[in-house]
C-alpha positions as CSV (number, residue, x, y, z in Angstrom):
1,X,58.8,83.1,128.2
2,X,58.8,83.9,131.9
3,X,62.4,82.6,132.3
4,X,63.5,84.9,129.5
5,X,61.8,87.9,131.1
6,X,63.4,87.0,134.5
7,X,66.8,86.9,132.8
8,X,66.3,90.3,131.2
9,X,65.1,91.9,134.4
10,X,68.1,90.4,136.3
11,X,70.6,92.0,134.0
12,X,68.8,95.3,134.1
13,X,69.0,95.5,137.9
14,X,72.7,94.8,138.0
15,X,74.8,97.9,138.2
16,X,78.0,98.3,136.2
17,X,80.9,99.4,138.4
18,X,83.7,101.4,136.8
19,X,87.1,102.0,138.4
20,X,87.0,105.5,139.9
21,X,90.8,106.0,139.6
22,X,90.6,105.5,135.8
23,X,87.7,107.9,135.5
24,X,89.6,110.6,137.4
25,X,92.6,110.1,135.2
26,X,90.4,110.6,132.1
27,X,88.7,113.6,133.5
28,X,92.0,115.3,134.4
29,X,93.5,114.6,130.9
30,X,93.5,117.4,128.5
31,X,91.8,117.1,125.1
32,X,95.0,117.7,123.3
33,X,96.7,114.9,125.2
34,X,93.9,112.5,124.4
35,X,94.0,113.6,120.7
36,X,97.7,113.0,120.4
37,X,97.4,109.7,122.1
38,X,94.6,108.6,119.7
39,X,96.6,109.8,116.7
40,X,99.7,107.9,117.8
41,X,97.7,104.7,118.6
42,X,95.8,104.8,115.3
43,X,99.0,105.5,113.3
44,X,100.9,102.7,115.1
45,X,98.1,100.1,114.6
46,X,97.5,101.0,110.9
47,X,101.1,101.7,110.0
48,X,104.3,99.7,109.9
49,X,105.0,100.5,113.6
50,X,104.0,97.0,114.6
51,X,106.7,95.5,112.4
52,X,109.4,97.7,113.8
53,X,107.9,98.1,117.3
54,X,108.2,101.9,116.8
55,X,106.1,104.8,115.5
56,X,107.7,106.7,112.7
57,X,107.0,110.0,110.9
58,X,106.0,108.0,107.9
59,X,103.2,106.3,109.9
60,X,101.9,109.6,111.0
61,X,102.0,111.2,107.5
62,X,100.3,108.2,106.0
63,X,97.5,108.4,108.6
64,X,97.0,112.1,107.9
65,X,96.7,111.4,104.2
66,X,94.6,108.2,104.2
67,X,92.3,108.5,107.2
68,X,89.4,110.9,106.8
69,X,89.4,111.8,110.5
70,X,92.9,113.2,110.3
71,X,92.7,114.8,106.8
72,X,93.1,118.3,108.3
73,X,96.7,117.3,109.4
74,X,97.8,116.6,105.8
75,X,99.4,120.0,105.4
76,X,101.1,119.8,108.8
77,X,102.3,116.2,108.3
78,X,103.3,116.0,104.6
79,X,105.0,112.9,103.1
80,X,108.8,113.3,103.2
81,X,110.5,113.8,99.9
82,X,114.2,114.0,99.1
83,X,115.5,117.5,98.1
84,X,116.8,116.1,94.8
85,X,113.4,114.8,93.8
86,X,111.7,118.1,94.8
87,X,114.2,120.1,92.7
88,X,113.5,117.8,89.7
89,X,109.7,118.3,90.2
90,X,110.3,122.1,90.3
91,X,112.3,121.9,87.1
92,X,109.7,119.8,85.4
93,X,106.9,122.2,86.4
94,X,109.0,125.2,85.2
95,X,109.5,123.5,81.8
96,X,105.8,122.6,81.6
97,X,104.9,126.2,82.4
98,X,107.3,127.5,79.7
99,X,105.8,125.1,77.1
100,X,102.3,126.3,78.0
101,X,103.3,130.0,77.6
102,X,104.8,129.3,74.2
103,X,101.6,127.6,73.1
104,X,99.5,130.5,74.3
105,X,101.8,133.0,72.4
106,X,101.4,130.8,69.2
107,X,97.6,130.8,69.6
108,X,97.6,134.6,70.0
109,X,99.7,135.1,66.9
110,X,97.4,132.9,64.9
111,X,94.4,134.9,66.0
112,X,96.1,138.2,65.0
113,X,97.0,136.8,61.6
114,X,93.3,136.0,60.9
């Protein structure tokens, strides 16, 4: 028991030394710079960047969508979509909207007939 206590007290008395040059660099860094570095590193590690040895927009947008920490960036970093797909989506929404309006008009006519 005394040996265990001696070991613990020995580690408590030892000071941890940190490299001052690294601390100065961190202190001089701007928060924005550190945030961008963290976002890029996280996206690279969790994306396909390792396979290609590159960080892509897709990696960043996937991180913004999937990681709760970066959810606020989802509007700024949306997933890329081809213009042709987007136009098809708009046409479909327009058709769906017209169908709903027709159904609403039919329901109103039925109510008036009663």
